[in-house]
C-alpha positions in Angstrom: 54.5 98.4 26.6 56.8 97.8 29.4 60.3 98.7 29.8 62.6 97.6 32.7 66.0 99.3 33.2 68.7 97.3 35.2 71.0 100.0 36.3 73.7 101.1 39.2 73.3 104.6 40.9 77.3 104.8 40.2 77.2 103.1 37.0 78.3 106.2 34.3 76.9 104.4 31.1 73.8 103.9 33.1 72.8 107.7 33.5 74.0 108.2 30.1 71.6 105.5 28.6 68.8 106.3 30.8 69.0 110.1 29.5 69.5 108.7 25.5 66.5 106.5 26.2 64.3 109.5 27.8 65.3 111.5 24.7 63.8 108.7 22.4 60.7 108.2 24.8 60.1 111.7 24.7 59.7 111.6 20.9 58.1 108.4 20.7 54.1 108.8 19.6 53.0 105.7 21.8 55.0 107.6 24.9 51.8 108.0 27.5 51.3 104.2 26.9 54.9 102.9 28.2 55.6 102.2 31.8 59.2 102.4 33.0 60.4 100.1 35.5 63.9 100.5 37.1 65.6 97.4 38.7 68.4 97.1 40.8 72.1 95.9 40.0 75.3 96.5 42.1 78.9 96.8 39.9 80.8 96.7 42.8 78.7 94.7 45.6 82.1 94.9 48.0 82.1 98.5 47.3 83.4 100.8 50.3 84.0 104.6 50.6 87.9 105.0 51.1 88.1 108.6 53.4 91.3 110.3 52.0 91.2 109.1 48.7 89.7 110.3 45.3 87.7 108.7 43.1 90.9 108.3 40.4 93.0 106.7 42.9 90.4 104.8 44.3 89.7 103.2 41.0 92.9 102.9 39.9 93.3 100.5 42.7 90.5 98.6 42.0 91.1 97.9 38.4 94.7 98.1 38.4 95.3 101.0 36.1 97.4 103.8 36.3 96.1 107.4 37.3 96.9 108.5 33.9 94.5 105.8 32.2 91.9 106.4 34.8 92.1 110.0 34.1 91.8 109.6 30.1 88.7 107.1 30.7 86.9 109.6 32.9 87.9 112.4 30.2 86.1 110.7 27.6 82.8 109.7 29.5 82.6 112.8 30.8 82.5 113.8 27.1 79.8 111.7 26.2 77.8 112.6 29.3 78.4 116.1 28.3 76.7 115.2 24.9 73.1 114.7 26.3 73.4 117.2 28.7 74.9 115.9 31.8 77.5 116.7 33.9 80.3 114.6 35.7 82.6 115.7 38.1 85.0 112.7 38.1 87.4 114.8 40.6 84.8 115.0 43.5 82.8 111.8 43.1 82.8 109.8 46.3 82.7 106.4 45.8 81.0 103.9 48.3 78.5 101.2 48.0 74.9 101.5 46.6 72.9 98.8 48.6 71.1 101.0 50.5 70.0 103.5 47.9 68.6 100.5 45.8 66.5 100.1 49.2 65.3 103.3 49.4 64.3 103.4 45.7 62.1 100.4 46.3 60.2 102.2 49.0 60.3 105.1 46.3 58.8 102.8 43.9 56.0 101.8 46.4 55.1 105.6 46.6 55.2 106.5 42.8 58.5 108.4 43.1 60.7 105.7 41.6 61.6 107.8 38.7 62.2 111.0 40.6 64.6 109.2 43.3 66.7 107.3 40.4 67.2 110.6 38.7 68.0 112.2 42.2 70.6 109.9 42.9 72.3 109.7 39.8 72.6 113.7 39.7 73.6 113.5 43.4 76.5 111.1 42.8 77.7 112.0 39.1 77.1 116.0 39.4 76.6 117.0 42.9 79.8 114.4 44.4 77.2 113.7 47.4 78.2 110.1 48.7 75.2 107.3 48.3 76.3 105.1 51.0 75.5 107.6 53.5 72.3 107.5 55.5 72.1 111.0 56.1 72.6 111.8 52.6 70.3 109.3 51.2 67.6 110.5 53.6 67.8 114.0 52.3 67.7 113.0 48.8 64.7 110.7 49.5 63.0 114.1 51.2 63.7 116.0 48.1 61.6 114.2 46.0 58.6 113.7 48.3 59.3 111.0 50.7 58.8 111.0 54.4 61.5 110.9 56.5 60.4 108.4 59.1 59.8 106.2 56.5 63.5 106.2 55.0 64.6 105.9 58.4 62.5 103.1 59.0 63.7 101.5 55.5 67.7 102.4 56.6 67.6 101.0 60.4 65.9 97.6 58.9 66.3 94.7 56.2 63.4 96.2 54.6 63.7 95.9 50.7 66.8 93.4 51.0 65.0 90.7 49.0 63.4 92.8 46.6 66.9 94.3 45.4 68.4 90.5 45.7 65.5 89.3 43.6 66.2 91.9 40.7 70.2 91.1 41.1 69.0 87.0 40.7 67.0 88.0 37.8 69.6 89.8 36.4 71.7 87.0 36.7 68.8 84.5 35.3 68.6 86.8 32.2 72.7 86.5 31.4 73.2 90.5 32.1 76.8 90.9 32.3 77.0 94.9 32.5 74.6 97.6 32.6 72.3 99.4 31.5 70.5 96.5 30.3 66.9 97.4 28.8 64.2 94.8 28.4 61.0 95.2 26.5 57.8 93.8 27.0 59.9 90.8 28.7 60.9 89.8 25.2 63.5 92.1 24.0 66.7 93.3 25.4 68.8 95.9 25.1 72.5 96.0 26.3 74.4 99.3 27.0 74.2 103.0 26.8 72.9 102.8 22.9 72.4 106.0 20.8 68.9 107.5 21.0 68.4 106.4 17.4 68.6 102.9 18.4 66.4 103.2 21.3 63.7 105.0 19.0 64.0 102.1 16.4 63.5 99.4 19.2 60.5 101.4 20.6 59.1 101.6 17.2 59.8 97.8 16.4 58.6 96.6 19.5 55.0 98.7 19.5 54.5 97.8 15.9 55.2 94.0 16.4 52.8 93.9 19.3 50.3 95.8 17.5 50.3 93.2 14.7 50.3 90.0 17.1 46.8 89.1 18.6 46.2 88.9 21.8 44.9 85.6 21.5 45.9 82.9 18.8 42.8 81.1 17.2 43.3 77.2 17.1 39.3 76.6 15.5 39.6 73.8 13.0 37.8 75.7 10.5 38.4 79.4 9.9 34.0 79.5 9.3 32.8 82.5 10.1 28.9 83.1 10.8 27.1 86.2 11.9 24.4 84.4 13.7 24.9 81.9 17.1 25.6 78.3 16.6 26.2 75.6 19.1 29.8 76.9 19.6 28.9 80.5 20.5 27.6 83.8 18.8 29.8 86.3 16.8 29.0 90.0 16.8 28.0 91.2 13.9 
């Protein structure tokens, strides 16, 4: 089974949805036969880090919300994160653009480190209050999961992987994705949002069962005659 996940590293529900999915996957009998691929998405392509302003002040201006509304919303989201073992520190988060982070994640994917770096970026933003638009920070985080510093620097000093990131974003548009996280199972089944763990469990079981029941090839023979010997059309294994 293949699971594609569109997400952004500064999306609070993406981290929560990722963890809920992972909890469901851990309990899934056929988890070793599930391949997970992370795809890029940007909630705010024009995002910029504004020195001197905290996350609440920045978000308040962007969304036209009062600071009281932002604080209350952050509190509720942090409570949901805590339910799945995550710590969100909205008071010290550093808002910024994630395009370069997504490019480095593509490098990680090429080196078999996509899952590790994706988790590290989420933790860095929501828990460690790192600025994901800062190149030095991206290099340090990438090194922590085993990527070579010179390779990361080469990506950040060039346009490498820009097309791959944009391809993911364009594909999301084609699929009609309105928000993230967005999960696609075997290129046929879609799940939107940070659904409860039970919902992911049901989807995994449903997709697996349906894929096992559906033959790889559908017979178009004009009849169902079966033989245990060779004919002019072919030989059937006894």
